[in-house]
VMD Tcl script that builds the backbone (N, CA, C; Angstrom):
set m [mol new atoms 345]
animate dup $m
set s [atomselect $m all]
$s set {name element resname resid chain x y z} {
  {N N MET 1 A 35.249 19.213 -1.988}
  {CA C MET 1 A 33.974 18.691 -2.496}
  {C C MET 1 A 33.604 19.392 -3.725}
  {N N SER 2 A 32.856 18.873 -4.520}
  {CA C SER 2 A 32.418 19.394 -5.806}
  {C C SER 2 A 31.092 20.240 -5.696}
  {N N ALA 3 A 30.888 21.143 -6.497}
  {CA C ALA 3 A 29.837 22.108 -6.423}
  {C C ALA 3 A 28.579 21.232 -6.665}
  {N N ASN 4 A 28.586 20.313 -7.437}
  {CA C ASN 4 A 27.546 19.496 -7.831}
  {C C ASN 4 A 27.122 18.628 -6.595}
  {N N PHE 5 A 27.918 18.084 -5.775}
  {CA C PHE 5 A 27.524 17.411 -4.600}
  {C C PHE 5 A 27.043 18.470 -3.457}
  {N N ILE 6 A 27.418 19.462 -3.215}
  {CA C ILE 6 A 27.043 20.409 -2.431}
  {C C ILE 6 A 25.714 20.960 -2.755}
  {N N SER 7 A 25.423 21.059 -4.075}
  {CA C SER 7 A 24.033 21.574 -4.524}
  {C C SER 7 A 23.052 20.574 -4.310}
  {N N VAL 8 A 23.495 19.272 -4.496}
  {CA C VAL 8 A 22.542 18.115 -4.182}
  {C C VAL 8 A 22.048 18.050 -2.649}
  {N N VAL 9 A 23.078 18.150 -1.795}
  {CA C VAL 9 A 22.861 18.226 -0.419}
  {C C VAL 9 A 21.950 19.269 0.039}
  {N N ALA 10 A 22.137 20.470 -0.392}
  {CA C ALA 10 A 21.435 21.617 -0.326}
  {C C ALA 10 A 20.118 21.468 -0.629}
  {N N SER 11 A 19.802 21.042 -1.740}
  {CA C SER 11 A 18.528 20.989 -2.424}
  {C C SER 11 A 17.724 19.772 -1.637}
  {N N ALA 12 A 18.402 18.746 -1.210}
  {CA C ALA 12 A 17.682 17.955 -0.285}
  {C C ALA 12 A 17.418 18.303 0.975}
  {N N CYS 13 A 18.142 19.075 1.818}
  {CA C CYS 13 A 17.830 19.796 2.869}
  {C C CYS 13 A 16.808 20.735 2.702}
  {N N LEU 14 A 16.741 21.500 1.636}
  {CA C LEU 14 A 15.703 22.414 1.454}
  {C C LEU 14 A 14.425 21.796 1.246}
  {N N MET 15 A 14.370 20.657 0.463}
  {CA C MET 15 A 12.935 19.851 0.223}
  {C C MET 15 A 12.552 19.336 1.370}
  {N N THR 16 A 13.413 18.737 2.159}
  {CA C THR 16 A 13.185 18.050 3.358}
  {C C THR 16 A 12.332 19.028 4.407}
  {N N SER 17 A 13.139 20.403 4.454}
  {CA C SER 17 A 12.493 21.230 5.474}
  {C C SER 17 A 11.235 21.947 4.826}
  {N N THR 18 A 11.244 21.910 3.560}
  {CA C THR 18 A 9.833 22.619 2.989}
  {C C THR 18 A 8.783 21.621 3.292}
  {N N LEU 19 A 8.873 20.249 2.990}
  {CA C LEU 19 A 7.941 19.472 3.320}
  {C C LEU 19 A 7.487 19.385 4.973}
  {N N ALA 20 A 8.605 19.484 5.676}
  {CA C ALA 20 A 8.185 19.434 7.159}
  {C C ALA 20 A 7.269 20.513 7.640}
  {N N HIS 21 A 7.454 21.809 6.749}
  {CA C HIS 21 A 6.715 23.100 7.116}
  {C C HIS 21 A 5.489 23.080 6.422}
  {N N ALA 22 A 5.199 22.234 5.483}
  {CA C ALA 22 A 4.165 22.415 4.508}
  {C C ALA 22 A 2.853 21.649 5.165}
  {N N ASP 23 A 1.741 21.908 4.544}
  {CA C ASP 23 A 0.380 21.694 5.259}
  {C C ASP 23 A 0.046 20.216 4.576}
  {N N CYS 24 A 0.713 19.192 4.555}
  {CA C CYS 24 A 0.322 17.922 4.305}
  {C C CYS 24 A 0.548 17.238 5.389}
  {N N SER 25 A -0.328 15.909 5.522}
  {CA C SER 25 A -0.282 15.034 6.675}
  {C C SER 25 A 0.818 14.385 6.843}
  {N N PRO 26 A 0.965 13.885 8.103}
  {CA C PRO 26 A 2.312 13.186 8.514}
  {C C PRO 26 A 2.452 11.737 7.682}
  {N N MET 27 A 1.395 11.059 7.313}
  {CA C MET 27 A 1.576 9.927 6.568}
  {C C MET 27 A 1.819 10.214 4.979}
  {N N LEU 28 A 1.434 11.318 4.363}
  {CA C LEU 28 A 1.926 11.668 3.122}
  {C C LEU 28 A 3.223 11.999 3.263}
  {N N SER 29 A 3.690 12.764 4.291}
  {CA C SER 29 A 5.088 13.148 4.436}
  {C C SER 29 A 6.034 11.889 4.477}
  {N N LYS 30 A 5.503 10.851 5.190}
  {CA C LYS 30 A 6.355 9.777 5.249}
  {C C LYS 30 A 6.428 8.849 4.009}
  {N N GLN 31 A 5.327 8.797 3.255}
  {CA C GLN 31 A 5.476 8.430 1.996}
  {C C GLN 31 A 6.205 9.104 1.007}
  {N N TYR 32 A 6.293 10.451 1.162}
  {CA C TYR 32 A 7.243 11.237 0.300}
  {C C TYR 32 A 8.449 10.961 0.701}
  {N N ALA 33 A 8.678 10.768 1.823}
  {CA C ALA 33 A 10.112 10.653 2.119}
  {C C ALA 33 A 10.777 9.086 1.785}
  {N N ASN 34 A 9.994 8.171 1.852}
  {CA C ASN 34 A 10.113 6.761 1.269}
  {C C ASN 34 A 10.503 6.899 -0.251}
  {N N ALA 35 A 9.631 7.565 -0.913}
  {CA C ALA 35 A 9.744 7.564 -2.408}
  {C C ALA 35 A 11.094 8.396 -2.843}
  {N N GLN 36 A 11.271 9.536 -2.057}
  {CA C GLN 36 A 12.373 10.392 -2.302}
  {C C GLN 36 A 13.634 9.559 -2.120}
  {N N TRP 37 A 13.723 8.943 -1.127}
  {CA C TRP 37 A 15.157 8.086 -0.676}
  {C C TRP 37 A 15.336 7.239 -2.206}
  {N N ILE 38 A 14.433 6.568 -2.743}
  {CA C ILE 38 A 14.792 5.652 -3.925}
  {C C ILE 38 A 14.977 6.818 -5.121}
  {N N VAL 39 A 14.031 7.673 -5.264}
  {CA C VAL 39 A 14.328 8.507 -6.512}
  {C C VAL 39 A 15.423 9.347 -6.629}
  {N N ASP 40 A 15.871 9.746 -5.418}
  {CA C ASP 40 A 17.127 10.595 -5.393}
  {C C ASP 40 A 18.404 9.675 -5.641}
  {N N SER 41 A 18.112 8.368 -5.445}
  {CA C SER 41 A 19.401 7.443 -5.852}
  {C C SER 41 A 19.506 7.349 -7.209}
  {N N LEU 42 A 18.442 7.581 -8.174}
  {CA C LEU 42 A 18.562 7.503 -9.506}
  {C C LEU 42 A 19.353 8.739 -10.054}
  {N N ARG 43 A 20.478 8.385 -10.804}
  {CA C ARG 43 A 21.294 9.441 -11.410}
  {C C ARG 43 A 21.459 9.328 -12.869}
  {N N PRO 44 A 20.526 9.807 -13.665}
  {CA C PRO 44 A 20.647 9.569 -15.144}
  {C C PRO 44 A 21.626 10.694 -15.503}
  {N N GLU 45 A 22.431 9.919 -16.406}
  {CA C GLU 45 A 23.701 11.034 -17.150}
  {C C GLU 45 A 23.034 11.734 -18.287}
  {N N LYS 46 A 22.042 11.117 -18.861}
  {CA C LYS 46 A 21.242 11.881 -19.942}
  {C C LYS 46 A 20.029 11.385 -20.089}
  {N N PRO 47 A 19.003 12.085 -20.668}
  {CA C PRO 47 A 17.692 11.777 -20.769}
  {C C PRO 47 A 17.309 10.483 -21.492}
  {N N GLY 48 A 18.242 10.108 -22.632}
  {CA C GLY 48 A 17.994 8.932 -23.331}
  {C C GLY 48 A 18.516 7.738 -22.794}
  {N N GLN 49 A 19.301 8.035 -21.670}
  {CA C GLN 49 A 19.975 6.679 -21.085}
  {C C GLN 49 A 19.107 5.390 -20.900}
  {N N VAL 50 A 19.485 4.323 -21.361}
  {CA C VAL 50 A 18.694 3.255 -21.426}
  {C C VAL 50 A 18.220 2.694 -19.984}
  {N N ARG 51 A 19.291 2.624 -19.041}
  {CA C ARG 51 A 19.200 2.067 -17.786}
  {C C ARG 51 A 19.602 2.827 -16.707}
  {N N VAL 52 A 18.824 3.074 -15.702}
  {CA C VAL 52 A 19.370 3.746 -14.321}
  {C C VAL 52 A 19.038 2.758 -13.387}
  {N N PHE 53 A 19.938 2.728 -12.351}
  {CA C PHE 53 A 19.561 1.752 -11.275}
  {C C PHE 53 A 19.457 2.532 -10.138}
  {N N ALA 54 A 18.468 2.228 -9.052}
  {CA C ALA 54 A 18.409 2.809 -7.919}
  {C C ALA 54 A 18.992 2.062 -6.953}
  {N N SER 55 A 19.023 2.718 -5.552}
  {CA C SER 55 A 19.749 2.021 -4.540}
  {C C SER 55 A 19.255 0.785 -3.996}
  {N N ASP 56 A 17.887 0.525 -4.332}
  {CA C ASP 56 A 17.390 -0.780 -4.026}
  {C C ASP 56 A 17.450 -1.950 -5.114}
  {N N GLY 57 A 18.330 -1.621 -6.132}
  {CA C GLY 57 A 18.515 -2.518 -7.195}
  {C C GLY 57 A 17.313 -2.516 -8.348}
  {N N SER 58 A 16.533 -1.508 -8.228}
  {CA C SER 58 A 15.392 -1.511 -9.300}
  {C C SER 58 A 15.907 -0.745 -10.457}
  {N N GLU 59 A 15.261 -0.927 -11.659}
  {CA C GLU 59 A 15.929 -0.485 -12.869}
  {C C GLU 59 A 14.716 0.343 -13.631}
  {N N TYR 60 A 15.251 1.607 -14.172}
  {CA C TYR 60 A 14.312 2.463 -14.640}
  {C C TYR 60 A 14.840 3.122 -15.979}
  {N N THR 61 A 14.201 3.917 -16.710}
  {CA C THR 61 A 14.735 4.628 -17.729}
  {C C THR 61 A 15.236 5.967 -17.367}
  {N N ALA 62 A 15.986 6.671 -17.820}
  {CA C ALA 62 A 16.207 8.041 -17.601}
  {C C ALA 62 A 15.097 8.965 -17.634}
  {N N GLY 63 A 14.295 8.729 -18.524}
  {CA C GLY 63 A 12.952 9.569 -18.602}
  {C C GLY 63 A 12.161 9.326 -17.345}
  {N N GLN 64 A 12.105 8.054 -16.929}
  {CA C GLN 64 A 11.103 7.716 -15.953}
  {C C GLN 64 A 11.827 8.384 -14.543}
  {N N ALA 65 A 13.098 8.186 -14.488}
  {CA C ALA 65 A 13.739 8.858 -13.393}
  {C C ALA 65 A 13.446 10.365 -13.438}
  {N N LEU 66 A 13.501 11.128 -14.496}
  {CA C LEU 66 A 13.355 12.536 -14.554}
  {C C LEU 66 A 11.934 12.790 -14.314}
  {N N TRP 67 A 11.034 11.984 -14.559}
  {CA C TRP 67 A 9.610 12.328 -14.525}
  {C C TRP 67 A 9.309 12.179 -12.942}
  {N N MET 68 A 9.770 11.224 -12.321}
  {CA C MET 68 A 9.633 10.794 -10.901}
  {C C MET 68 A 10.054 12.157 -10.010}
  {N N LYS 69 A 11.383 12.456 -10.629}
  {CA C LYS 69 A 11.867 13.782 -9.743}
  {C C LYS 69 A 10.855 14.978 -10.009}
  {N N GLY 70 A 10.433 15.156 -11.090}
  {CA C GLY 70 A 9.471 16.288 -11.269}
  {C C GLY 70 A 8.184 16.033 -10.712}
  {N N GLN 71 A 7.580 14.992 -10.414}
  {CA C GLN 71 A 6.571 14.760 -9.902}
  {C C GLN 71 A 6.679 15.009 -8.233}
  {N N LEU 72 A 7.777 14.552 -7.814}
  {CA C LEU 72 A 8.134 14.770 -6.376}
  {C C LEU 72 A 8.125 16.366 -6.032}
  {N N ARG 73 A 8.709 17.170 -7.101}
  {CA C ARG 73 A 8.636 18.634 -6.836}
  {C C ARG 73 A 7.267 18.908 -6.932}
  {N N SER 74 A 6.557 18.527 -7.798}
  {CA C SER 74 A 4.929 18.881 -7.687}
  {C C SER 74 A 4.592 18.686 -6.462}
  {N N VAL 75 A 4.773 17.464 -5.944}
  {CA C VAL 75 A 4.268 17.033 -4.384}
  {C C VAL 75 A 4.447 18.177 -3.375}
  {N N LEU 76 A 5.846 18.728 -3.420}
  {CA C LEU 76 A 6.220 19.712 -2.665}
  {C C LEU 76 A 5.433 20.891 -2.725}
  {N N GLN 77 A 5.201 21.324 -3.912}
  {CA C GLN 77 A 4.707 22.536 -4.333}
  {C C GLN 77 A 3.119 22.609 -3.837}
  {N N SER 78 A 2.423 21.244 -4.165}
  {CA C SER 78 A 0.990 21.157 -3.759}
  {C C SER 78 A 0.903 21.236 -2.235}
  {N N CYS 79 A 1.953 20.512 -1.497}
  {CA C CYS 79 A 1.776 20.947 -0.049}
  {C C CYS 79 A 1.912 22.073 0.390}
  {N N ALA 80 A 2.860 22.850 -0.192}
  {CA C ALA 80 A 3.104 24.159 0.195}
  {C C ALA 80 A 1.793 25.236 -0.037}
  {N N ARG 81 A 0.933 24.670 -1.095}
  {CA C ARG 81 A -0.261 25.323 -1.290}
  {C C ARG 81 A -1.429 24.658 -0.534}
  {N N ALA 82 A -1.151 23.753 0.321}
  {CA C ALA 82 A -2.086 23.169 1.258}
  {C C ALA 82 A -2.985 22.249 0.368}
  {N N ASP 83 A -2.605 21.796 -0.870}
  {CA C ASP 83 A -3.512 21.013 -1.704}
  {C C ASP 83 A -3.182 19.629 -1.575}
  {N N GLU 84 A -3.677 19.051 -0.488}
  {CA C GLU 84 A -3.158 17.475 -0.189}
  {C C GLU 84 A -3.692 16.543 -1.384}
  {N N ASN 85 A -4.887 16.767 -1.795}
  {CA C ASN 85 A -5.272 15.842 -2.989}
  {C C ASN 85 A -4.596 15.995 -3.933}
  {N N THR 86 A -4.051 17.064 -4.623}
  {CA C THR 86 A -3.125 17.025 -5.718}
  {C C THR 86 A -1.639 16.394 -5.471}
  {N N ALA 87 A -1.198 16.681 -4.137}
  {CA C ALA 87 A 0.071 16.069 -3.818}
  {C C ALA 87 A -0.094 14.620 -3.736}
  {N N ALA 88 A -1.178 14.050 -3.078}
  {CA C ALA 88 A -1.315 12.695 -2.919}
  {C C ALA 88 A -1.455 11.901 -4.554}
  {N N ALA 89 A -2.102 12.791 -5.274}
  {CA C ALA 89 A -2.455 12.064 -6.619}
  {C C ALA 89 A -1.008 12.030 -7.230}
  {N N ALA 90 A -0.231 13.009 -7.151}
  {CA C ALA 90 A 1.077 13.173 -7.825}
  {C C ALA 90 A 2.121 12.027 -7.247}
  {N N LEU 91 A 1.930 11.809 -5.901}
  {CA C LEU 91 A 2.739 10.832 -5.134}
  {C C LEU 91 A 2.482 9.582 -5.464}
  {N N HIS 92 A 1.110 9.323 -5.725}
  {CA C HIS 92 A 0.568 7.921 -5.979}
  {C C HIS 92 A 1.163 7.578 -7.263}
  {N N GLY 93 A 1.300 8.426 -8.330}
  {CA C GLY 93 A 1.966 8.146 -9.681}
  {C C GLY 93 A 3.522 7.578 -9.409}
  {N N VAL 94 A 4.075 8.246 -8.643}
  {CA C VAL 94 A 5.543 7.903 -8.270}
  {C C VAL 94 A 5.464 6.459 -7.595}
  {N N THR 95 A 4.734 6.426 -6.698}
  {CA C THR 95 A 4.668 5.086 -5.821}
  {C C THR 95 A 4.277 3.854 -6.618}
  {N N ASP 96 A 3.388 4.183 -7.598}
  {CA C ASP 96 A 2.948 3.015 -8.539}
  {C C ASP 96 A 4.268 2.454 -9.458}
  {N N LEU 97 A 4.814 3.764 -9.894}
  {CA C LEU 97 A 5.874 3.455 -10.810}
  {C C LEU 97 A 7.068 2.562 -10.082}
  {N N LEU 98 A 7.383 3.097 -8.707}
  {CA C LEU 98 A 8.305 2.443 -7.935}
  {C C LEU 98 A 7.972 0.920 -7.798}
  {N N ASN 99 A 6.844 0.710 -7.155}
  {CA C ASN 99 A 6.271 -0.592 -7.158}
  {C C ASN 99 A 6.322 -1.438 -8.237}
  {N N SER 100 A 6.023 -0.859 -9.416}
  {CA C SER 100 A 6.025 -1.816 -10.539}
  {C C SER 100 A 7.475 -2.163 -11.150}
  {N N HIS 101 A 8.438 -1.364 -10.498}
  {CA C HIS 101 A 9.852 -1.706 -11.034}
  {C C HIS 101 A 10.713 -2.296 -9.831}
  {N N HIS 102 A 10.103 -2.407 -8.813}
  {CA C HIS 102 A 10.717 -2.679 -7.575}
  {C C HIS 102 A 11.526 -4.131 -7.751}
  {N N ALA 103 A 12.760 -4.366 -7.218}
  {CA C ALA 103 A 13.410 -5.646 -7.575}
  {C C ALA 103 A 12.642 -6.505 -6.604}
  {N N ALA 104 A 12.377 -7.832 -7.343}
  {CA C ALA 104 A 11.685 -8.757 -6.594}
  {C C ALA 104 A 12.544 -9.478 -5.452}
  {N N PRO 105 A 11.800 -9.659 -4.277}
  {CA C PRO 105 A 12.562 -10.229 -3.151}
  {C C PRO 105 A 13.099 -11.588 -3.420}
  {N N TRP 106 A 14.040 -11.783 -2.751}
  {CA C TRP 106 A 14.562 -13.141 -3.004}
  {C C TRP 106 A 13.763 -14.324 -2.027}
  {N N HIS 107 A 13.535 -15.292 -2.853}
  {CA C HIS 107 A 12.728 -16.497 -2.197}
  {C C HIS 107 A 13.691 -17.727 -1.960}
  {N N GLU 108 A 13.464 -18.404 -0.985}
  {CA C GLU 108 A 14.364 -19.542 -0.835}
  {C C GLU 108 A 14.115 -20.672 -1.837}
  {N N ASP 109 A 13.043 -20.706 -2.304}
  {CA C ASP 109 A 13.047 -21.748 -3.419}
  {C C ASP 109 A 13.199 -21.325 -4.788}
  {N N ALA 110 A 13.661 -20.011 -4.953}
  {CA C ALA 110 A 13.867 -19.511 -6.364}
  {C C ALA 110 A 15.447 -20.021 -6.549}
  {N N PRO 111 A 15.276 -20.148 -7.886}
  {CA C PRO 111 A 16.754 -20.577 -8.471}
  {C C PRO 111 A 17.942 -19.602 -7.999}
  {N N ASP 112 A 19.001 -20.186 -7.767}
  {CA C ASP 112 A 20.267 -19.357 -7.392}
  {C C ASP 112 A 20.628 -18.551 -8.666}
  {N N PRO 113 A 20.803 -17.207 -8.610}
  {CA C PRO 113 A 21.176 -16.466 -9.781}
  {C C PRO 113 A 22.538 -16.527 -10.019}
  {N N LYS 114 A 23.401 -16.923 -9.151}
  {CA C LYS 114 A 24.848 -17.133 -9.243}
  {C C LYS 114 A 25.168 -18.500 -10.097}
  {N N VAL 115 A 24.329 -19.472 -10.147}
  {CA C VAL 115 A 24.515 -20.529 -10.844}
  {C C VAL 115 A 24.583 -20.409 -12.570}
}
mol reanalyze $m
mol bondsrecalc $m
mol representation Tube
mol addrep $m
């Protein structure tokens, strides 16, 4: 296993355990976990990269991906300080960006993209 993979797994475990023991509400913790799942799937190779794709198919710039990762770290820090208002505000910014870029669901009457 590569050292990079091990460090990603270790930091994910640490972040999850930190949030579980923090003083934030269960609802905020659930919203954090949902956002983290998508944000962690973004793997920009460099900050100026034009496109980065998430596991759900949504598309972001590398700068947006790095910003969201930083905001999620801020949420953890705010929860550790029992400052749920600041944590919620930071998480709200991330979820707004995620929702604005989320891949549109497929509809039956939508044209077939394969045609």
